Backbone as a ProteinNet text record, in pm:
[ID]
protein_1_A
[PRIMARY]
MAIAFGIDIGGSGIKGAPVDLDSGDFAAPRTRIPTPQPSTPEAIAQVCEQLVAGAQLAEGDPVGVTFPAPIKHGEVGFIANLDQSWQGVNVPDLLSTRLGHRVLAVNDADAAGYAESVYGAARGKEGLVIVTTLGTGIGSAFIFNGTLLPNTELGHLPLDGESAEVWASSAARKRENLSFKAWATRLQRYYSILDTLFSPDLIVVGGGVSKHHEEFLPRLELRCPIVPAALRNQAGIVGAARLAAENYT
[TERTIARY]
84.5	0	88	69.8	144.5	80.3	165.9	118.2	184.2	106.2	160	81.6	140.6	75.5	20.8	-102.5	-163.2	-186.5	-159.2	-183.8	-267.4	-375.7	-466.5	-456.9	-393	-372.3	-486.5	-559.4	-669.2	-655.5	-743.6	-737	-771.2	-850.1	-888.7	-829.8	-795.6	-741.7	-645.4	-552.6	-458.1	-479.7	-512.1	-550.6	-453.7	-427.2	-336.7	-373.2	-341.2	-364.9	-282.7	-239.6	-179	-288.4	-257.9	-357.5	-312.8	-403.8	-384.2	-404.3	-299.3	-305.8	-381.6	-401.7	-479.9	-629	-678.1	-821.5	-861.8	-767.4	-800.8	-855.9	-856.8	-904.9	-791.4	-828.4	-727.7	-675.2	-543.9	-483	-478.2	-510.4	-519	-608	-662	-753.1	-686.7	-766.6	-721	-694.4	-591.2	-560.1	-580.5	-641.4	-663.5	-603.9	-529.1	-469.2	-513	-561	-601.9	-486.9	-519.1	-418.3	-365.4	-234.2	-178.9	-200.6	-209	-221	-108.9	-29	-36.3	10.4	-43.4	-17.1	104.7	218.9	343.3	399	490.7	553.1	613.7	682.7	744.9	640.3	531.9	427.3	356.8	327.3	261.6	354.2	481.5	578.1	584.5	576.7	579.6	459.4	341.6	222.2	237.3	287.4	307.9	405.5	508.8	601.7	529.6	440.7	363.7	281.7	215.5	129.2	209.6	321.9	403.6	471.7	516.9	583.6	490	362.6	265.6	221.4	262.6	215.3	309.1	433.7	532.3	545.2	575.6	589.2	720.4	720.3	844.7	932	1058	1154.4	1119.7	1072.4	1048.2	908.5	822.2	684.2	679.5	621.9	613.6	498.7	504.3	401	344.8	213.8	146.1	77.7	91.6	37.7	-53.4	-177.3	-265.4	-245.8	-268.5	-247.5	-360.6	-413.3	-526.7	-484.4	-410.6	-361	-308.9	-296.7	-230.4	-85	-38.6	99.8	162.8	267.8	334.2	480	521.9	658	693.5	596.2	618.5	601.2	591.8	587.6	445.4	421.7	293.6	296.3	202.1	198.4	132.6	15.4	-52.6	-134	-173.8	-237.3	-350.7	-463.9	-579.2	-607.9	-600.7	-649.5	-540.9	-414.9	-305.6	-222.1	-121.5	-38.2	29.4	37.3	91.9	240.1	307.6	449.6	472.3	364.5	378	408.1	377.2	393.9	539.4	559.2	692.2	765.4	706.8	771.3	759.6	868.9	865.1	826.7	704.4	650.3	724	749.9	824.4	963.9	1034.3	1168.3	1163.1	1066.9	1054.2	1019.9	918	865.3	945.9	1005	1082.5	1200.7	1260.6	1371.1	1322.4	1207.7	1155.5	1099	1035.9	965.8	1054.8	1163.5	1248.6	1188.2	1093.5	1029.6	1018.9	1011.2	986.9	844.9	830.5	702.3	658.7	532.3	470.1	362.2	359.3	255.7	160.4	30.9	-71.4	-184.7	-247.6	-365.4	-472.1	-543.7	-638.2	-751.1	-806	-913.3	-861.1	-737.9	-678.2	-661.9	-619.2	-603.1	-736.9	-839.3	-971.8	-1025.3	-1005.9	-1053.7	-984	-852.5	-778.9	-822.4	-848.3	-896.8	-1028.4	-1117.2	-1245.1	-1224.6	-1121.8	-1098.8	-1038.2	-963.2	-897.5	-984.3	-1048.7	-1120.2	-1270.5	-1316.1	-1451.1	-1548.2	-1621.7	-1735.2	-1694.5	-1567.9	-1522.2	-1428.1	-1423.9	-1332.2	-1360.7	-1256	-1268.8	-1331.9	-1362.8	-1428.9	-1326	-1351.3	-1262.6	-1308.5	-1218.7	-1251.1	-1224.5	-1294.2	-1271.9	-1370.8	-1315.3	-1394.6	-1360.2	-1462.5	-1443	-1499.1	-1414	-1457	-1459.3	-1570.4	-1579.5	-1605.5	-1553.2	-1580	-1650.2	-1769.6	-1849.5	-1832.2	-1769.3	-1745.4	-1738	-1631.4	-1611	-1597.7	-1534.6	-1526.3	-1572.3	-1523.4	-1547.9	-1412.8	-1373.4	-1251.1	-1281.7	-1179.3	-1201.9	-1080.1	-1105.7	-998.5	-1039.2	-944.6	-962.7	-885.3	-951.1	-882.6	-918.8	-818.4	-843	-779.7	-864.2	-818.7	-726.4	-764.4	-691.4	-573.7	-543.6	-430.6	-481.2	-424.6	-462.8	-401.5	-484.5	-438.9	-453.8	-346.5	-359.2	-392.4	-437	-451.5	-552.5	-669.8	-770.4	-844.1	-870.5	-930.3	-1059.9	-1150.6	-1274	-1373.8	-1344.2	-1429	-1417.6	-1312.4	-1290.7	-1342.9	-1416.8	-1481.2	-1574.3	-1575.7	-1662.6	-1810.2	-1891.1	-2035.8	-2102.3	-2179.2	-2244.8	-2145.9	-2030.5	-1932.9	-1848.3	-1863.5	-1784.7	-1731.6	-1642.2	-1602.6	-1723.8	-1737	-1853.3	-1867.5	-1755.4	-1764.2	-1826.4	-1815.4	-1878.3	-2030.4	-2079.6	-2223.2	-2285.6	-2204.5	-2262.9	-2201.4	-2111.9	-2051.2	-2149.1	-2111.5	-2192.9	-2197.1	-2085.5	-2082.1	-2181.5	-2195.3	-2292.5	-2435	-2461.8	-2595.4	-2626.6	-2529.4	-2550.4	-2558.8	-2470	-2464.4	-2595.3	-2654.6	-2777.2	-2902.9	-2882.4	-2995.1	-3083.6	-3019.5	-3091.7	-3145.5	-3263.9	-3313.5	-3231.2	-3235.3	-3163.9	-3219.7	-3348.9	-3409.2	-3354.5	-3345.7	-3293	-3144.9	-3072.5	-2929.6	-2907.4	-2993.5	-2980	-2992.5	-3069	-3080.1	-2945	-2872	-2737.3	-2641.1	-2648.8	-2561.7	-2589.4	-2714.3	-2748.5	-2670.1	-2666.6	-2592.7	-2443.5	-2389.5	-2246.4	-2208.6	-2279.4	-2244	-2276.8	-2372.6	-2399.2	-2281.1	-2215.2	-2095.1	-1985.2	-1962.4	-1860.3	-1895.1	-2022	-2067.2	-2043.9	-2072.3	-2056.3	-1909.9	-1829.2	-1689.1	-1604.5	-1631	-1538.1	-1596.3	-1726.6	-1791.4	-1740.4	-1747.3	-1695.4	-1780.1	-1720.4	-1793.6	-1864.4	-1817.3	-1877.1	-1837.5	-1932.5	-1902.3	-1932.2	-1837.7	-1852.5	-1856.1	-1950.6	-1968.3	-1933.5	-1829.4	-1787.6	-1803	-1735.9	-1754.9	-1856	-1855.4	-1943.8	-2089.9	-2131.3	-2272.8	-2315.9	-2220.3	-2257.3	-2335.1	-2330.4	-2412.3	-2561.1	-2592.8	-2732	-2759.8	-2685.9	-2693.4	-2833.3	-2914.3	-3049.5	-3136.4	-3094.2	-3170.3	-3146.1	-3032.9	-3003.3	-2955.3	-2881.2	-2830.9	-2942.8	-3052	-3157.8	-3225	-3204.7	-3266	-3184	-3062.5	-2974.1	-2991.2	-2994.8	-3009.7	-2889.2	-2805.6	-2684.5	-2677.6	-2585.3	-2567.5	-2492	-2413.5	-2336.1	-2391	-2361.1	-2403.3	-2334.6	-2404.7	-2346.8	-2383.7	-2282.7	-2305.2	-2233.8	-2276.9	-2207.9	-2076.2	-1983.7	-1857.1	-1880.4	-1789.8	-1803.7	-1718.2	-1604.5	-1507.2	-1525.3	-1607.7	-1637.9	-1510.8	-1505.7	-1397.2	-1262	-1257.3	-1127.2	-1056.9	-1123.7	-1071.1	-936.8	-918.4	-792.6	-673.7	-689	-581.4	-549.8	-653.1	-634.4	-568	-617.8	-561.1	-416.9	-383.3	-245.2	-152.4	-195.9	-113.7	-91.6	-198.2	-186.6	-93	-107.3	-21.2	124.8	149	286	345.2	265.8	314.2	345.7	260.2	282.2	404.9	428.5	541.1	675.2	673.4	799	817	752.3	776.8	820.4
-119.5	0	124.5	211.8	337.4	439	505.4	596.2	733	838.4	972.8	1032.5	1130.4	1190.7	1326.9	1354.4	1483.5	1561.5	1690.2	1779.9	1896.9	1925.7	2034.2	2141.9	2255.1	2362.8	2463	2481.8	2576.4	2674.4	2771.9	2874.2	2824.8	2717.3	2666.4	2529.6	2451.8	2318.6	2276	2188.1	2129.2	1979	1921.3	1780.5	1705.6	1581.1	1501.5	1355.2	1287.4	1143.4	1087.1	960.8	892.7	852.8	861.9	836.5	720	625.9	517.7	576.6	588.6	658.5	581.1	452.5	374.8	404.2	414.7	431.5	573.9	652.5	784.4	782	665.6	653.5	681.1	716	728.1	589.7	578.2	450.7	431.9	536.7	533.6	649.5	647.6	755.6	893.8	992.3	1131.5	1183.8	1264.8	1331.3	1481.6	1543.3	1688.4	1753	1861	1938.6	2084	2150.4	2290.7	2377.6	2471.1	2563	2651	2653.7	2735.1	2883.9	2957.2	3102.5	3168.4	3252.8	3293.9	3182.5	3183.3	3075.5	3108	3124.9	3158.6	3037.3	3058.5	2944.2	2842.7	2889.8	2798.8	2715.6	2779.2	2707.9	2605.5	2643.5	2550	2434.1	2462.7	2356.8	2254	2299	2206.2	2112.8	2164.7	2080.7	1979.7	2024.7	1932.6	1821.5	1854.9	1752.8	1648.8	1694.5	1602.4	1506.7	1559.7	1477	1371.6	1411.1	1318	1215.9	1260.9	1168.3	1057.7	1088.4	988.5	893.3	920.2	838.7	726.3	729	625.8	601.9	708.1	700	632.5	572.5	519.7	635.1	608.9	714.8	792.1	725	793.9	850.7	836.8	883.7	1036.1	1097.2	1242.9	1296.4	1425.9	1492.9	1608.9	1613.5	1725.6	1810.5	1941.7	2034.3	2134.5	2145.4	2250.4	2375.1	2488.9	2616.8	2711.2	2789.4	2877.9	3008.8	2998.1	3114.9	3067.1	3157.5	3119.1	3081.2	2977.2	2931.8	2940.9	3019	3036.7	2997.6	2892.7	2840.1	2813.1	2762.1	2724.3	2835.8	2960.8	3074.4	3125.8	3175.5	3236.3	3381.8	3417.4	3554.5	3650	3612.8	3690.6	3593.8	3635.3	3544	3614.9	3543.5	3602.1	3532.1	3399.1	3322.9	3269.3	3306	3270	3394.6	3380.6	3493	3555.3	3688.5	3759.1	3730.6	3673.5	3640.5	3530.8	3466.9	3366.5	3428.2	3555.1	3615.4	3605.7	3550.3	3535.3	3409.4	3329	3205.9	3098.2	3026.4	2911.5	2790	2743.4	2638.8	2505.9	2458	2330.8	2337.6	2450.5	2461.8	2452.8	2523.2	2521.7	2382.6	2320.3	2196.9	2073.2	2070.3	1950.2	1933.5	2043.2	2036.7	1986.2	2036.4	2000	1858	1816.3	1687.2	1571.2	1601.4	1494.3	1420.2	1484	1426.4	1535.5	1493.3	1589.6	1643.3	1774.4	1839.6	1920.8	1907.2	1992.2	2075	2205.4	2292.8	2334	2339.7	2372	2446.6	2536.1	2605.1	2503.8	2532.2	2432.5	2398.8	2499	2471.4	2393.1	2422.4	2346.5	2199.7	2173.9	2035.7	1962.8	2027	1964.5	1940	2037.1	2021.1	1908.4	1898.2	1791.8	1654	1644.9	1517.6	1476.5	1572.7	1541.2	1494.5	1547.5	1508.8	1370.1	1328.3	1197.2	1087.7	1118.3	1014.1	1039.7	1161.2	1198.4	1227.9	1338.4	1369	1401.4	1438.8	1472.6	1367.8	1251.8	1147.3	1109.3	1112.8	1073.4	1177.7	1295.4	1398.2	1471.8	1481.1	1554.7	1699.3	1783	1923.7	2000.5	2111.6	2199.1	2168.6	2137.4	2119.2	2233	2299.7	2399.9	2342.6	2335.2	2289.3	2411	2433	2542.2	2485.5	2553.9	2517.1	2633.9	2607.5	2710.7	2698.8	2798.1	2795.3	2936.3	2965.7	3102.2	3197.6	3152.2	3223.9	3131.7	3156.3	3065.3	3032.1	2906.8	2861.1	2805.5	2797.3	2745.8	2671.4	2578.4	2505.1	2478.5	2495.1	2461.7	2334.2	2236.3	2115.9	2098.1	2101.4	2086.2	1956.6	1864.5	1732.6	1667.9	1680.1	1615.9	1693.6	1810.7	1892	2011.2	2031.3	2142.8	2272.4	2376.9	2512.4	2593.9	2618.8	2663.9	2811.3	2842.2	2979.3	3064	3008.8	3084.6	3187.6	3160.5	3258.5	3320.7	3236.5	3288.5	3338.1	3317	3376.2	3526.6	3580.4	3724.6	3794.1	3722.2	3789.9	3899.1	4017.6	4124.3	4095.3	4120.2	4101.2	4205.1	4293.1	4402.1	4486	4511.8	4599.4	4534.3	4404.2	4332.6	4203.2	4137.9	4002.7	3911.4	3821.7	3732.6	3656.3	3619.2	3539.2	3615.6	3747.2	3827.2	3815.1	3793.1	3797.1	3658.5	3560.9	3432.3	3311	3329.6	3215	3151	3035.1	2971	3056.8	3125.4	3214.2	3328.6	3380.4	3487.8	3438.2	3314.6	3257.4	3251.2	3205.5	3195	3333.2	3422.2	3556.2	3632.8	3617.2	3690.1	3606.8	3484.9	3395.7	3374	3346.5	3324.7	3182.5	3168.4	3034.4	2979.7	2847.2	2790.1	2845.1	2871.3	2925.8	3064.4	3149.5	3284.3	3280	3193	3179.3	3129.4	3038.4	2984.6	3094.4	3198.1	3310.7	3379.3	3392.1	3450.7	3356.5	3227.4	3130.4	3125.2	3141	3141.7	3251.6	3370	3479.6	3448.1	3394.4	3365.4	3257.7	3145.9	3036.5	3068.6	3155.6	3199.8	3277	3356.3	3428	3329	3228.1	3126.8	3055.2	3022.2	2950.6	3034.8	3163.7	3253.3	3278.8	3303.1	3338.6	3221.7	3100.9	2990.4	2871.1	2866	2754.2	2618.4	2591.7	2464.4	2346.4	2228.7	2106	2051.5	2092.7	2047.1	2143	2170.1	2243.2	2150.9	2141	2059.6	2153.5	2132.1	2219.6	2142.7	2189.9	2128.1	2222.1	2188.4	2260	2187.4	2218	2147.3	2154.4	2267.1	2284	2190.9	2129.2	2041.7	1918.6	1886.9	1775.9	1810.1	1938.9	1981.4	2018.8	1959.1	2000.7	1993.2	1900	1885.8	2007.5	2091.6	2210.9	2328.2	2326.4	2443.5	2412.3	2303.7	2277.9	2255.8	2184.8	2167.4	2298.3	2404	2533	2611	2565.8	2638.9	2590.5	2685.4	2653.6	2707.2	2614.7	2650.1	2572.2	2610.6	2536.7	2406.3	2400.7	2280.1	2211.1	2083.6	2015.2	2075.6	2076.2	2118.8	2013.9	1956.9	1841.1	1861.9	1791	1801.8	1725.4	1772.9	1702.2	1568.9	1475.1	1341.4	1319.9	1388.6	1358.1	1441.1	1544.5	1627.8	1674.3	1660.5	1721.2	1651.5	1534.6	1468.7	1508.6	1590.5	1620.5	1691.8	1787	1861	1771.8	1686.3	1594.4	1500.3	1446.2	1349.8	1415.8	1533.9	1602.7	1643	1690.6	1729.9	1609.1	1497.3	1376.5	1328.4	1329	1283.1	1373.1	1504.4	1596.2	1580.9	1561	1539.4	1414	1307.5	1182.2	1197.4	1269.8	1288.4	1376.7	1470.3	1563.1	1497	1393.6	1335.1	1190.1	1151.9	1018.8	1029
0	0	0	-101.3	-108.7	-14	65.7	169.8	153.7	175.7	197.3	313.2	378.1	493.8	455.9	496.6	469.7	597.8	594	706.7	656.5	727.4	691.2	799.7	766.7	863.1	851.9	960.7	962.4	1076.7	1079.4	1181.4	1320	1330.2	1461.8	1493.9	1392	1415.8	1306.9	1343.6	1249.4	1252.3	1137.5	1129.7	1039.9	1073.8	992.7	992.4	882.2	870.8	756.2	767.9	653.5	555.1	427	323	235.3	214.8	119.1	-20.1	-97	-225.1	-331.5	-310.3	-406.8	-394.3	-271.7	-248.5	-211.5	-159.5	-108	33.2	96.5	235	333.2	455.6	560.3	595.1	608.7	645.2	796.4	870.4	1016.6	1056.8	1177.2	1217.3	1210.3	1177.1	1172.4	1313.8	1327.8	1454.6	1438	1538.8	1535.1	1659.5	1638.2	1746.8	1728.3	1832.7	1817.9	1765.9	1679.1	1626.6	1739.3	1759.7	1869	1844.2	1952.5	1944.1	2024.1	1962.6	1822.7	1729.1	1608.2	1512.5	1426.3	1492.6	1423.5	1348.6	1255.4	1187.1	1283.1	1386.1	1481.4	1554.9	1598.1	1672.3	1584.4	1460.2	1367.5	1333.6	1313.6	1282.3	1395	1519.1	1631.6	1629.1	1595.9	1587.4	1473.7	1360.4	1248.1	1285.3	1361.9	1410.6	1495.8	1583	1666	1581.2	1480.3	1395.9	1321.2	1264.9	1187.1	1278.4	1395.1	1487.4	1532.4	1547.4	1591.2	1482.5	1358.3	1245.8	1207.7	1255	1224.5	1073.5	1003.4	858.5	819.9	701.5	646.3	598.5	582.5	551.8	425.1	323.4	196.7	178.7	278.3	263.8	262.3	157.4	151.5	236.2	262.8	341.6	260.2	249.4	184.7	290.4	277.9	377.5	308.4	355.7	304.9	387.5	322.9	389.5	351.4	447.2	417.8	352.5	243.4	170.1	35.4	-61.2	-186.4	-160.2	-228.6	-217.6	-356.5	-368.6	-497.9	-483.2	-555.7	-544.6	-398.7	-324	-185.2	-84.9	-130.1	-38.8	-15.8	104.7	141.3	96.6	7.5	-42.1	55.3	102.8	205.6	288.7	407.5	501.4	572.9	590.8	659.4	791.3	792.9	907.9	1000.2	974.5	1064.4	1093.7	1179.2	1217.8	1094.9	1093.7	978.2	955.3	1054.1	1038	934.1	885.9	781.1	644.4	626.5	494.3	448.8	329.1	272.2	313.9	404.4	449.9	342.4	317.6	228.6	312.3	295.6	382.3	366.3	244.2	232.1	293.3	274.8	332	484.2	544.3	689.6	740.8	681.7	739	701.9	584	547.9	642.1	683.5	779.1	914	958.2	1089.6	1093.2	982.9	983.4	938.5	868.1	818	700.5	631.7	512.7	406.4	281.2	174.6	188.1	175.6	201.8	80.2	45.1	-56.6	11.9	-15.5	39.7	-72	-39.7	-139.1	-70.6	-142.6	-91	-50.9	57.9	110.2	13.5	-55.4	-151.3	-271.4	-314.3	-424.4	-387	-262.9	-218.1	-217.8	-163.8	-159.2	-299.5	-387.3	-524.3	-597.6	-577.7	-645.8	-595.1	-465.1	-410.5	-475.5	-496.1	-560.9	-704.9	-771.8	-910.9	-922.2	-821.7	-826.7	-766.1	-652.9	-578.2	-561.6	-588.7	-547.4	-659.3	-642.8	-730	-873.2	-896.6	-1031.5	-1088.9	-1027.9	-1073.8	-1219.5	-1303.1	-1442.8	-1533.1	-1478.1	-1558.6	-1643.7	-1773.6	-1862.6	-1875.1	-1928.4	-1943.8	-1815.8	-1797.5	-1682.9	-1570.8	-1454.5	-1333.3	-1237.7	-1186.6	-1081.8	-952.4	-852.1	-719.6	-627.7	-559.9	-463.5	-324.7	-224.3	-86.1	-18.8	32	97.1	247.4	307.2	451.2	504.1	581.5	629.5	511.6	407	280.3	169.2	48.5	-63.8	-124.5	-112.5	-175.9	-314	-397.9	-533	-583.7	-674.5	-741.3	-885.6	-976.8	-1118.1	-1146.3	-1204.9	-1252.7	-1399.5	-1485.8	-1629.1	-1677.6	-1724.6	-1769.2	-1666.5	-1540.2	-1432.2	-1377.6	-1433.2	-1388.1	-1308.3	-1189.1	-1103.6	-1153.9	-1165.3	-1196.9	-1068	-994.8	-855.4	-837.2	-713.8	-662.8	-740.4	-766.6	-841.7	-756.7	-627.2	-535.8	-590.7	-639	-697.7	-593.8	-467.4	-364.6	-359.6	-422.9	-420.8	-546.6	-630.6	-743	-690.1	-753.7	-704.3	-731.6	-630.7	-642.1	-552.8	-614.9	-542.3	-461.5	-520.6	-457.7	-350.7	-329.4	-229.1	-288.5	-214.9	-254.9	-243.2	-337.7	-339	-208.2	-146.3	-25.3	91.5	91.4	196.7	188.5	69.2	41.2	26.4	-17.5	-55.5	12.2	107.9	175.8	273.5	324.2	427.5	554.2	583	699.5	683.9	561.5	537.8	561.5	519.8	543.5	692.5	770.4	914.6	979.7	937.7	997	977.2	859.5	827.6	849.5	903.2	932.4	809.4	696.6	572	563.9	509.3	476.8	360.5	341	226.7	95.3	89.7	-31.9	-62	41.1	20.5	-15.1	51.7	22.1	-120.2	-164.9	-300.4	-405.5	-376.8	-469.8	-487	-378.1	-385.7	-457.5	-424.1	-490.3	-640.5	-680.1	-822.2	-895	-836.8	-899.2	-905.7	-795.5	-792.1	-893.3	-890.3	-980.8	-1126.7	-1150.7	-1288.3	-1344.6	-1258.7	-1302.3	-1340.7	-1256	-1288.3	-1418.1	-1434.4	-1553.2	-1678.9	-1669.6	-1784.9	-1817.5	-1715.1	-1738	-1786.9	-1735	-1757.3	-1832.5	-1852.4	-1922.5	-1874.5	-1744.7	-1693.4	-1739.1	-1734.7	-1765.7	-1642.1	-1524.3	-1399.4	-1288.3	-1197.5	-1074.8	-957.6	-865.3	-744.6	-624.7	-535.3	-419.4	-292.1	-221.4	-97.1	20.5	129.5	254.8	341.3	469.3	561.5	524.2	465.1	430.5	317.1	248.1	136.8	182.3	313.4	362.6	355.7	338.8	321.5	176	83.5	-56.8	-115.9	-66.4	-122.2	-91.5	3.6	40	-54.7	-128.4	-211.3	-353	-374.4	-509.7	-612.2	-579.9	-680.4	-721.8	-645.5	-679.2	-782.4	-810.7	-900.9	-1044.6	-1135.8	-1278.5	-1354.1	-1402.3	-1474.5	-1604.4	-1690	-1815.3	-1793.9	-1686.3	-1658.6	-1534.4	-1515.2	-1392.2	-1269.7	-1157	-1029.9	-926.4	-860	-773.1	-639.5	-533.9	-405.2	-405.1	-324.7	-306.6	-238.1	-259.5	-203.3	-79.4	-70.4	35.1	161.8	153.3	270.8	340.3	472.8	550.6	537.9	474.7	459.3	329.2	247	114	117.9	210.1	214.5	244.4	344.8	381.4	265.7	205	96	-24.7	-61.1	-177.3	-156.2	-36.7	-8.8	-15.5	41.3	38.2	-104.8	-184.1	-322.8	-403.9	-389	-462.3	-420.7	-290.9	-245	-305.8	-310.9	-367.7	-517.4	-589.7	-732.1	-757	-667	-685.4	-655	-568.8	-522.9	-567.2	-676.6	-733	-876
[MASK]
+++++++++++++++++++++++++++++++++++++++++++++++++++++++++++++++++++++++++++++++++++++++++++++++++++++++++++++++++++++++++++++++++++++++++++++++++++++++++++++++++++++++++++++++++++++++++++++++++++++++++++++++++++++++++++++++++++++++++++++++++++++++++

């Protein structure tokens, strides 16, 4: 069984698990450690060390790490949900030294989207797949014929003078106490923009709210199919592990 380790770094928790690369399943139970405050590079690196040390990985097993920010050539360009001292840090350089394994860093939405394309709702789909994650914001991933096009950040598309995620995220629904029907009206506008601009072959909707997909997805009318994600909360870990394995084999 081929194994890689995935770590999902978030603002409230850091989760890790070894991933069976053949099936996309966890090879052992997931471990979660609260994100330290302040969430400096040193503090986060220590948590990642704990996760990897408890997994008893083989020497050559790579580690994939998701990060809540765009990652360009391994570096954090800007950061919203972690300590600002991360800006400009090369994540693989920092963590590979600390963990003793080769490390690949990837944006969290990109990791989740790639997992859906390999193991989940977009498996085997040709053409352009857009995966979105509806949560505190709106994350996005582009996969074209199985290849990830990173750092799309489509949650920041302008809508009514603001970033779309301010108006149409799952957090906005909760904050404004919107019914699923009312929220679907906002999602219709957002996904219609994606449909018009990019003509995708498939849109996949993830995030925790996707477990209630029957409440809002059937209300949307687009030119392309729009379906719920399959991997739910394990997608980031799985996608990061898979990308790390592909990068280091």
